[in-house]
Backbone as CSV, one residue per row, in Angstrom:
resi,resn,N_x,N_y,N_z,CA_x,CA_y,CA_z,C_x,C_y,C_z
1,MET,0.934,-1.155,-0.109,-0.050,0.016,0.008,0.690,1.158,-0.046
2,LYS,0.617,1.970,-1.104,1.375,3.072,-1.003,0.979,4.256,-0.062
3,PRO,1.897,5.045,0.463,1.683,6.082,1.643,0.992,7.065,0.941
4,LEU,-0.061,7.852,1.526,-0.746,8.815,0.966,0.094,10.120,0.902
5,ASP,0.116,10.786,-0.116,0.810,12.142,-0.388,-0.281,13.193,-0.234
6,ALA,0.275,14.584,-0.511,-0.545,15.795,-0.269,-2.012,15.773,-1.325
7,ILE,-1.582,15.257,-2.623,-2.606,15.016,-3.633,-3.459,14.027,-3.205
8,ASP,-3.048,13.056,-2.803,-4.137,11.919,-2.323,-5.018,12.595,-1.285
9,LYS,-4.587,13.030,-0.308,-5.219,13.528,0.793,-6.301,14.615,0.212
10,ARG,-5.774,15.473,-0.639,-6.684,16.615,-1.212,-7.984,15.909,-1.866
11,ILE,-7.535,14.834,-2.769,-8.717,13.944,-3.409,-9.741,13.430,-2.465
12,LEU,-9.207,12.884,-1.309,-10.113,12.531,-0.545,-11.014,13.541,0.267
13,GLU,-10.364,14.690,0.553,-11.200,15.739,1.057,-12.175,16.290,0.095
14,ILE,-11.820,16.530,-1.178,-12.805,16.752,-2.110,-14.005,15.875,-2.248
15,LEU,-13.474,14.336,-2.387,-14.478,13.450,-2.645,-15.540,13.303,-1.634
16,GLN,-15.213,13.590,-0.119,-16.119,13.558,0.809,-17.064,14.559,0.692
17,ARG,-16.582,15.753,0.219,-17.615,16.824,0.067,-18.509,16.565,-1.005
18,ASP,-18.070,16.035,-2.154,-18.775,15.847,-3.280,-18.527,14.602,-3.989
19,GLY,-18.957,13.630,-3.727,-18.863,12.262,-4.324,-19.182,12.115,-5.780
20,ARG,-19.954,13.087,-6.194,-20.488,12.995,-7.649,-19.617,14.193,-8.615
21,ILE,-18.473,14.544,-8.259,-17.587,15.412,-8.938,-17.177,14.799,-9.904
22,SER,-17.203,15.340,-11.141,-16.648,14.798,-12.469,-15.001,14.718,-12.116
23,ASN,-14.460,13.795,-12.878,-13.143,13.541,-12.926,-12.526,14.830,-13.387
24,ALA,-13.191,15.310,-14.436,-12.426,16.612,-15.015,-12.341,17.813,-14.193
25,ALA,-13.524,18.061,-13.116,-13.564,18.958,-12.419,-12.644,18.872,-10.957
26,LEU,-12.773,17.445,-10.591,-11.574,16.993,-9.618,-10.040,16.951,-10.119
27,SER,-9.725,16.831,-11.272,-8.394,17.048,-11.710,-8.000,18.474,-11.797
28,ALA,-8.918,19.444,-12.117,-8.803,20.789,-12.229,-8.615,21.445,-10.885
29,ALA,-9.286,20.652,-9.988,-9.165,21.181,-8.516,-7.891,20.914,-7.655
30,ILE,-7.253,19.838,-8.274,-5.961,19.490,-7.534,-4.814,19.589,-8.615
31,ASN,-5.103,20.296,-9.677,-4.056,20.579,-10.584,-3.250,19.551,-11.156
32,LEU,-4.145,18.401,-11.576,-3.521,17.142,-12.105,-4.237,16.909,-13.395
33,SER,-3.601,16.394,-14.531,-4.478,16.121,-15.718,-5.146,14.948,-15.308
34,PRO,-6.488,14.577,-16.076,-7.311,13.649,-15.709,-7.184,12.277,-15.704
35,THR,-6.080,11.832,-16.432,-5.783,10.387,-16.617,-5.041,10.141,-15.144
36,PRO,-3.969,10.745,-14.811,-3.301,10.420,-13.292,-4.148,10.726,-12.020
37,CYS,-5.246,11.641,-12.295,-5.994,11.979,-11.107,-6.971,10.619,-10.903
38,LEU,-7.669,10.194,-12.207,-8.625,8.998,-11.988,-7.677,7.671,-11.569
39,ASP,-6.493,7.496,-12.033,-5.621,6.432,-11.509,-5.606,6.565,-10.065
40,ARG,-5.289,7.859,-9.486,-5.338,8.010,-7.962,-6.459,7.613,-7.344
41,VAL,-7.612,7.988,-7.918,-9.068,7.712,-7.302,-9.104,6.063,-7.228
42,ARG,-8.666,5.583,-8.324,-8.893,3.907,-8.392,-7.902,3.448,-7.481
43,ARG,-6.853,3.780,-7.194,-5.897,3.134,-6.294,-6.295,3.566,-4.855
44,LEU,-6.866,4.746,-4.636,-7.541,4.954,-3.273,-8.882,4.049,-2.916
45,GLU,-9.412,3.723,-3.977,-10.681,2.705,-3.890,-10.020,1.387,-3.568
46,ARG,-9.297,0.950,-4.216,-8.686,-0.288,-4.466,-8.039,-0.652,-3.155
47,GLU,-7.392,0.465,-2.492,-6.530,0.293,-1.023,-7.514,0.440,-0.021
48,GLY,-8.631,0.656,-0.228,-9.425,0.690,0.856,-10.108,2.081,1.434
49,TYR,-9.303,3.256,1.073,-9.538,4.451,1.568,-10.849,4.979,1.324
50,ILE,-11.266,4.704,0.006,-12.645,5.016,-0.207,-13.523,3.782,-0.335
51,ARG,-14.406,3.716,0.464,-15.444,2.524,0.719,-16.569,2.585,-0.222
52,GLY,-17.015,3.594,-0.693,-18.195,3.895,-1.582,-18.355,5.321,-1.679
53,TYR,-19.666,5.504,-2.305,-20.182,6.712,-2.702,-21.791,6.674,-2.170
54,HIS,-22.149,7.723,-1.628,-23.515,7.732,-1.074,-24.151,8.924,-1.331
55,ALA,-25.509,8.974,-1.411,-26.361,10.345,-1.564,-26.742,10.634,-0.087
56,GLU,-26.750,12.029,0.340,-27.084,12.456,1.405,-28.799,12.888,1.247
57,LEU,-29.412,11.980,2.256,-30.890,12.182,2.123,-31.471,13.145,2.985
58,CYS,-32.474,13.703,2.747,-33.177,14.837,3.552,-34.169,13.952,4.532
59,PRO,-33.795,13.939,5.825,-34.682,13.235,6.686,-36.071,13.832,7.067
60,GLU,-36.157,15.299,6.881,-37.266,15.833,7.093,-38.505,15.479,6.028
61,LEU,-37.982,15.363,4.736,-38.717,15.039,3.708,-39.094,13.369,3.555
62,LEU,-38.197,12.569,4.323,-38.692,11.192,4.517,-39.101,10.875,5.648
63,ASP,-39.701,11.811,6.436,-40.274,11.700,7.921,-39.627,10.740,8.685
64,SER,-38.526,11.197,8.839,-37.397,10.437,9.514,-36.495,11.309,10.513
65,ASN,-37.170,12.356,11.130,-36.487,13.757,11.580,-36.204,13.656,13.215
66,PHE,-36.812,12.560,13.844,-36.868,12.511,15.211,-35.738,11.691,15.355
67,ILE,-34.582,12.214,16.357,-33.378,11.466,16.631,-33.594,11.318,18.052
68,THR,-33.154,10.229,18.363,-33.017,9.606,19.950,-31.623,8.956,20.206
69,LEU,-31.023,9.382,21.014,-29.818,8.682,21.655,-30.072,7.757,22.626
70,VAL,-30.014,6.333,22.442,-30.215,5.325,23.344,-28.914,4.645,23.967
71,ALA,-28.840,4.970,25.350,-27.870,4.184,26.066,-28.273,2.805,26.542
72,VAL,-27.380,1.787,26.126,-28.051,0.356,26.530,-27.024,-0.197,27.412
73,ASN,-27.389,-1.006,28.419,-26.868,-1.995,29.205,-27.237,-3.398,28.947
74,LEU,-26.340,-4.181,28.799,-26.854,-5.551,28.546,-26.785,-6.423,30.172
75,HIS,-27.462,-7.555,30.169,-27.354,-8.259,31.374,-25.889,-8.762,31.626
76,HIS,-25.314,-9.235,30.591,-23.980,-10.021,30.497,-22.995,-9.224,29.677
77,THR,-21.845,-8.980,30.025,-20.849,-8.392,29.346,-19.692,-9.437,28.745
78,SER,-20.319,-10.617,28.140,-19.603,-11.640,27.478,-19.464,-11.414,26.103
79,ASP,-18.263,-12.061,25.362,-18.222,-12.026,24.184,-19.453,-12.307,23.193
80,GLU,-20.073,-13.426,23.698,-21.449,-14.083,23.150,-22.403,-12.901,23.275
81,ALA,-22.470,-12.402,24.442,-23.654,-11.159,24.567,-23.432,-10.257,23.643
82,PHE,-21.949,-9.597,23.599,-21.844,-8.564,22.623,-22.071,-8.927,21.085
83,GLN,-21.636,-10.004,20.773,-21.960,-10.572,19.446,-23.400,-10.587,19.009
84,SER,-24.052,-11.366,19.992,-25.564,-11.441,19.781,-26.355,-9.991,19.528
85,PHE,-26.041,-9.209,20.648,-26.627,-7.949,20.340,-26.237,-7.084,19.272
86,SER,-24.887,-7.211,18.817,-24.409,-6.351,17.567,-25.022,-6.946,16.368
87,LYS,-25.225,-8.121,16.288,-25.849,-8.859,14.955,-27.376,-8.453,15.076
88,SER,-27.972,-8.651,16.129,-29.224,-8.077,16.260,-29.816,-6.577,15.957
89,VAL,-29.071,-5.705,16.636,-29.197,-4.512,16.402,-28.831,-3.976,15.042
90,ALA,-28.047,-4.569,14.328,-27.540,-4.186,13.001,-28.679,-4.394,11.920
91,LYS,-29.668,-5.123,12.324,-30.952,-5.273,11.543,-31.851,-4.395,11.524
92,PHE,-31.885,-3.520,12.544,-32.933,-2.475,12.798,-32.719,-1.260,11.879
93,ASP,-33.438,-1.070,10.851,-33.591,0.222,9.946,-33.488,1.603,10.742
94,GLU,-34.075,1.586,11.851,-34.095,2.783,12.658,-32.714,3.140,13.281
95,VAL,-31.913,2.246,13.521,-30.516,2.236,14.118,-29.628,2.922,12.984
96,MET,-29.444,4.383,12.993,-28.397,4.842,12.197,-26.910,4.353,12.598
97,SER,-26.674,4.422,13.839,-25.355,3.982,14.359,-25.305,3.355,15.674
98,CYS,-24.377,2.608,15.871,-24.192,1.755,17.184,-22.969,1.690,17.543
99,TYR,-22.643,2.303,18.810,-21.176,2.183,19.316,-20.941,1.295,20.590
100,MET,-20.275,0.318,20.752,-19.617,-0.071,21.846,-19.029,0.914,22.779
101,ILE,-19.189,1.256,23.872,-18.366,2.026,24.540,-18.141,1.582,25.949
102,GLY,-17.085,2.354,26.502,-16.619,1.956,27.831,-17.397,3.055,28.798
103,GLY,-17.478,2.632,29.944,-18.007,3.581,31.102,-19.260,2.906,31.536
104,LYS,-20.413,3.858,31.881,-21.426,3.462,32.617,-22.330,2.492,31.681
105,PHE,-22.281,2.739,30.222,-23.224,1.937,29.356,-22.438,0.977,28.607
106,ASP,-22.956,-0.001,27.939,-22.292,-0.751,27.071,-22.402,-0.110,25.571
107,TYR,-23.281,0.269,25.233,-23.670,0.812,23.719,-24.303,2.086,23.767
108,ILE,-24.176,3.007,22.741,-24.984,4.345,22.503,-25.466,3.957,21.083
109,LEU,-26.828,4.143,20.820,-27.309,3.916,19.654,-27.934,5.180,19.119
110,LYS,-27.889,5.574,18.013,-28.443,6.795,17.503,-29.660,6.172,16.650
111,VAL,-30.871,6.528,16.934,-32.229,6.127,16.377,-32.770,7.190,15.821
112,ARG,-33.332,6.969,14.528,-33.938,7.969,13.670,-35.505,7.401,13.427
113,THR,-36.464,8.034,13.914,-37.735,7.725,13.386,-38.544,8.983,13.135
114,ALA,-39.665,8.790,12.686,-40.713,10.009,12.474,-41.094,10.856,13.645
115,ASP,-41.214,10.218,14.833,-41.825,11.017,15.982,-41.791,10.170,17.147
116,MET,-42.223,10.607,18.161,-42.036,9.985,19.493,-43.069,8.461,19.537
117,GLN,-44.215,8.593,18.807,-44.769,7.368,18.754,-44.092,6.185,18.143
118,GLU,-43.434,6.652,17.019,-42.697,5.629,16.217,-41.574,5.258,17.159
119,PHE,-41.041,6.087,17.746,-39.811,5.667,18.661,-40.289,4.800,19.858
120,ARG,-41.457,4.923,20.378,-41.992,4.067,21.371,-42.231,2.736,20.884
121,ARG,-42.835,2.643,19.565,-43.100,1.205,18.929,-41.620,0.601,18.712
122,PHE,-40.729,1.349,18.273,-39.338,0.756,18.184,-38.785,0.243,19.368
123,MET,-39.061,0.831,20.375,-38.650,0.488,21.779,-39.405,-0.787,22.296
124,ALA,-40.595,-0.782,22.128,-41.540,-1.890,22.712,-41.400,-3.172,21.653
125,GLN,-41.574,-2.692,20.505,-41.331,-4.160,19.773,-40.123,-4.534,19.089
126,LYS,-39.020,-3.839,19.177,-37.839,-4.112,18.520,-36.831,-4.421,19.864
127,LEU,-36.304,-3.344,20.313,-35.187,-3.100,21.121,-35.671,-3.601,22.401
128,SER,-36.636,-3.535,22.992,-36.926,-4.232,24.302,-37.306,-5.634,24.380
129,CYS,-37.254,-6.268,23.257,-37.778,-7.608,22.972,-36.312,-8.484,23.002
130,MET,-35.125,-7.769,22.875,-33.925,-8.323,22.873,-33.432,-8.999,24.227
131,PRO,-33.085,-10.184,24.217,-33.000,-10.963,25.550,-31.769,-10.427,26.096
132,GLU,-30.698,-9.848,25.294,-29.472,-9.378,26.112,-29.623,-8.084,26.851
133,LEU,-30.873,-7.349,26.644,-30.859,-6.110,27.101,-31.379,-6.100,28.267
134,ALA,-30.575,-5.321,29.382,-30.831,-5.132,30.725,-31.678,-3.963,30.960
135,SER,-31.190,-2.655,30.284,-31.548,-1.420,30.556,-31.307,-0.374,29.630
136,THR,-32.309,0.594,29.514,-31.864,1.755,28.313,-32.182,2.901,29.112
137,GLN,-31.646,4.129,28.381,-31.923,5.206,28.864,-31.910,6.109,27.593
138,SER,-32.869,6.918,27.359,-33.032,7.581,26.132,-32.910,9.022,26.218
139,TYR,-32.149,9.698,25.191,-32.058,11.117,25.386,-32.547,11.553,23.730
140,PHE,-33.548,12.492,23.942,-34.091,13.018,22.717,-33.519,14.312,22.260
141,SER,-33.270,14.442,20.883,-32.581,15.554,20.229,-33.623,16.676,20.317
142,MET,-32.862,17.847,20.804,-33.673,18.988,20.567,-33.544,19.699,19.193
143,GLU,-32.081,19.598,18.817,-31.658,20.362,17.907,-30.368,19.599,17.279
144,GLU,-30.163,19.511,15.975,-29.133,18.963,15.476,-27.976,20.046,15.181
145,VAL,-26.968,20.321,16.030,-25.939,21.231,15.834,-24.762,20.839,14.796
146,LYS,-24.585,19.666,14.708,-23.484,19.222,13.815,-23.544,17.710,13.457
147,ASN,-23.530,17.521,12.123,-23.872,16.145,11.739,-23.105,16.073,10.354
148,THR,-21.900,15.506,10.420,-21.065,15.422,9.170,-20.547,14.032,8.838
149,HIS,-20.452,13.672,7.726,-19.966,12.369,7.507,-18.309,12.490,6.997
150,GLU,-17.789,13.749,7.093,-16.356,13.967,6.751,-15.460,13.666,7.629
151,ILE,-14.428,12.908,7.336,-13.337,12.491,8.234,-12.165,13.183,8.044
152,ALA,-11.417,14.092,8.934,-10.253,14.713,8.911,-9.246,13.728,8.343
153,VAL,-8.610,14.155,7.240,-7.563,13.431,6.342,-6.317,13.822,7.072
154,ARG,-5.896,12.871,7.961,-4.473,12.971,8.578,-3.424,12.080,7.979
155,LYS,-2.463,11.706,8.766,-1.449,10.989,8.388,-2.288,9.398,8.576
156,PRO,-2.201,8.718,7.389,-2.858,7.407,7.547,-2.038,6.443,8.583
157,VAL,-2.753,5.364,9.283,-2.212,4.436,9.849,-2.114,3.034,8.726
158,PRO,-0.841,2.505,8.925,-0.651,1.398,7.866,-1.631,0.185,8.223
159,ALA,-1.917,-0.274,7.176,-2.988,-1.287,7.190,-2.579,-2.307,8.195
160,SER,-1.239,-2.812,8.258,-0.800,-3.847,9.338,-1.135,-3.545,10.640
161,GLU,-1.364,-2.221,10.803,-1.536,-1.597,12.367,-3.046,-1.685,12.814
162,ILE,-3.895,-1.863,11.726,-5.411,-1.794,12.116,-5.904,-2.977,12.210
163,SER,-6.623,-2.881,13.487,-7.317,-4.162,14.094,-8.512,-4.624,13.203
164,ASP,-8.614,-5.855,12.764,-9.780,-6.230,12.054,-11.136,-5.808,12.454
165,ARG,-11.485,-5.578,13.738,-12.629,-4.910,14.281,-12.644,-3.195,13.892
166,ASN,-11.923,-2.799,13.437,-12.104,-1.347,13.087,-12.529,-1.222,11.479
167,ILE,-12.249,-2.240,10.869,-12.762,-2.048,9.394,-13.832,-2.908,9.003
168,LEU,-15.041,-2.287,8.630,-16.149,-2.831,8.360,-16.435,-2.669,6.736
169,ASN,-17.129,-3.731,6.198,-17.490,-3.495,4.688,-18.991,-3.101,4.651
170,MET,-19.277,-2.863,3.416,-20.732,-2.290,3.344,-21.723,-3.271,3.874
171,ASP,-21.501,-4.559,3.961,-22.476,-5.530,4.584,-22.474,-5.560,6.113
172,ALA,-21.632,-4.687,6.782,-21.506,-4.570,8.310,-20.922,-5.863,8.746
173,GLN,-20.142,-6.528,7.911,-19.434,-7.840,8.404,-17.961,-7.380,8.791
174,THR,-17.365,-7.955,9.631,-15.907,-7.658,10.011,-15.084,-8.445,8.792
175,VAL,-14.153,-7.526,8.513,-13.062,-7.988,7.534,-11.778,-7.617,7.704
176,SER,-10.952,-8.553,7.253,-9.376,-7.771,7.394,-9.048,-6.734,6.445
177,PRO,-7.768,-6.088,6.699,-7.451,-4.990,5.852,-7.043,-5.545,4.321
178,ARG,-6.723,-6.873,4.228,-6.448,-7.372,3.085,-7.535,-7.680,2.440
179,LYS,-8.641,-8.226,2.940,-9.821,-8.404,2.249,-10.530,-6.949,1.728
180,VAL,-10.409,-5.954,2.592,-11.046,-4.774,1.930,-10.375,-4.211,0.904
181,ALA,-8.898,-4.494,0.829,-7.968,-3.888,-0.417,-8.425,-4.837,-1.624
182,ASN,-8.510,-6.276,-1.354,-8.826,-7.190,-2.417,-10.207,-7.018,-3.002
183,ARG,-11.263,-6.633,-1.948,-12.571,-6.584,-2.469,-12.684,-5.408,-3.595
184,ALA,-11.896,-4.290,-3.213,-12.005,-3.062,-4.077,-11.434,-3.236,-5.417
185,SER,-10.563,-4.197,-5.683,-9.929,-4.470,-6.973,-10.820,-5.315,-7.882
């Protein structure tokens, strides 16, 4: 895997903001001719720096503007309980993100629904039915202050130093850095 240089980092910064930018516009923005620019983008995809391209949807127009952060505690903190909970919660469309955390709670979920009634149904019919679940605490968003998908492009960590758990493919299955690089080619 070739180390990132300043041009690679600039490409990543631009593509994070506008994944639909044409190669001609991207190459002009980084002062590189189109063919070497496209070669760099393809290499960044192949090496796993770029996982995919997505459209940012409007939650208000899709009736999904009610955000709740749910802190979760499990009955047991065993590997089996963690795996079972993670596998189950990944199937819920309402869960936008799920983080295993250290501290008072085991997980934090970001849940997006239409309104309080839909959130209550989600809790009663899905989350609370999970056998691993011991307790929850919900925090309702009053205002979204910042929500970004952009990652600060810093000095990259060599793939050999990345834990398999930190790299997820598009299907939310854990894969190794080599598999990510191979899958993109």
